[in-house]
N, C-alpha and C positions, 0 to 999 in steps of 0.2 A: 597257535604255534608255540607260544611261550610255555604252555603246559606240556606239549609233546616233547620238547627238547630241553627241559629243565631250565627254562628262562633264556636259552640261547637260540639264535637264529642261524640255521645252516645256510651258507652261501657257497655256491660252486665256483671254483677258480681253476683256470688252467693258464700256465705260462709257457712261453717258448723262449729259449735262452741261448747264449753263446757258449755254453759249457755247463759243467756240473757244480762249479764252485760259486755259491751265492755271493760270497764276499768279493770275488774278483771278476766274475764273468758277467757279460751284459745281459740285462733283461731286455728282450726284443719284442715280445708281445705279452699282453695280459688281457684275459677275458673273464668276465664274471656273469653268472646267471643267478638272479634272485629267485627264491622259491616262495610260492604262495600256498595257502591252504583254504579249501572250501569249507562250507558250513558242516559238512559231514566228516571232516578230518582227513580228507585225501589231499596229498600235496602234488603240486605240478609246477613246471618251470614258468617263470614270469619274465621280468625285464632282463634284457641282456646289455652289457656294457663291454666295449672292446677298444683297445688302443694298440697301435703299432708304436713302439717305444724307441726313441733315439738312444743309442748306447751312451752311458755316462762317460765323462772324461776319464781316459785311462783304462776303460773297460777292456777285458780280454775277450777275444773272439776266436774260438777254436774252429779250425777249418772243418773238422769232422762234424761238429755240431751244425754248422751252416749247411753242409752238404746233406745232412740228415733232414733238416727242416725245409731246406730250399729257400730260406730267407736271405735277402740281399740287403744288408744294412746300407743306408744312404741312397737307396733307389727312390727317386722322387715320387714314384707311383705308390709308395708305402704310406705317404702322409704321416711320417714319424712325428711324434710329440715328445718334448722333453720329459724326462723321467718324473720330475716333480709334477708337471701338469697331468701326466697319465695317472700317477698315484692319487693325486687329489681328486681327479675326475672319477676314479674307481671307488674311492672311499666315501665320497659324499652321499651317493644314493644308498650305499650300504648302511651308513649311519641313520639315514632317514627311515630305511626299512626296519632297522632295529627299534627305533622309537615307535614307529607305526604299529609294530607287533608287540610292543610293551616288553621287549626282551632286554637282557642286560648287556649282551654284546654278541658279535657274530662268531660263528665257528666255521672254519674253512672245510669245505667238502672238495676232495680232489682224488684223482687216481694216482696213488703214491703221493699222498697229501703232504708229507713232510718236505718233499722236494719243492712243491709250490709255495708252501708256507715259508720255507727258508728264503726264497727269492723275494717274497712279499715283505718279509721282515727286514731283509737287507736293504731293499730299495727304500723302505720307510725310514730306516735309520740313516741311510746315506743322505736322504733329502730332509732330514731333521723334522719329520712329521710327528707331532706329539700325540695325535689321537688316532692311532691305528685301531680300527674297530674290531680286529680279529683277536680271539683268545691267543695268548702267546705260545701255547703248546698243544692244546687239545684240537683234534681234527676228527672228521669222519672220512675214512679212507675207503673208497669204493673198490680198490683192489682187494682189500681184505673182505669187505662185505660181499663182493661178487664171488670170491672164493668160497665163502660160506653158503651163499644162496644159490649159486649157479655152477659151482665146481670149477671155475676158471678165473684166473687173476688178470689176464691180458684184456685190455679194454675192448678191442675189436672182437675177440672171441666171446667175452661176456655179453656184449651187445647181441651177437649172433644167437647165443643161447637164450637170450631174453626176447628174441624176435624184434630187436630194435635195428632198424636199417643202419648200416655202417659202410661208408665208402672209403677204402684205404687210400684213394687218391686225394681225398680231402683231409685226411688225418695229418696231425702235426701242424695244423692251424689252431691257434689257441681258442678261437671262437667255436670252431667245429668240435674240438675235443671237449670243451666246456659244455656245449649243448648235449653231447652224447653222455657225458658224465652225469649231467643233471637228469636226463631221461632214465639212466640206469639207477641212480640213487632214488628217484621218485618211485620207480618200479619196485625196488627192493623194500622200501619203507611201506608202500601201499600193499604189497603182497603180504608182509608181516601182519598188517592190520586185517586184511581179508582172511587170513588164516586164523584169526582170533587172538593174535599175540599182543594186540593193543586195542583198548587199554588193558593193562595187566589185571589179573584178578585181585580182589581185595585180600588183605592178610587173613588167612584161615580158610579162604575159598579155593586155593590152589590144590 
């Protein structure tokens, strides 16, 4: 894995939030999917981690965002965890995976990844977490990658074109979207390998 991604470990992340502003709006769900690689160099989804997150004190909750996701903050059935607990619980297995794969740090994989990374960074800073495992600005964006590989940037349509099952009724759950994003990312990376794009030819052989 470290050789494939220049010493970085791709980790799929999806968040559901109370709006679009990472500094002011609540983080409501966070889900991650760790990626594994077999002995032949094919990658596949591995461990999943998911938390329903209690809005931080003073967090903004946009009505339109809650209607879009269907999330009900404060509902006891959500088993909400404090933001600090959720972020620590998310980061710990990622750090372990980074060490296990002999990588330098993690890189966030997301569909419109800068949105997810913005909320991850804001929550980490808000909770004074010093060891955020993610690269501060580099990402793998499956919206852009699927636009290149499949001709469509919307997650549901990209999955359809890739013959990945997608249930619109389950969408906008962080865990469901993270799982589908992981499947999509693995398919694109593996397809590039199958087409002969990886490993690249040695200098002078191209």
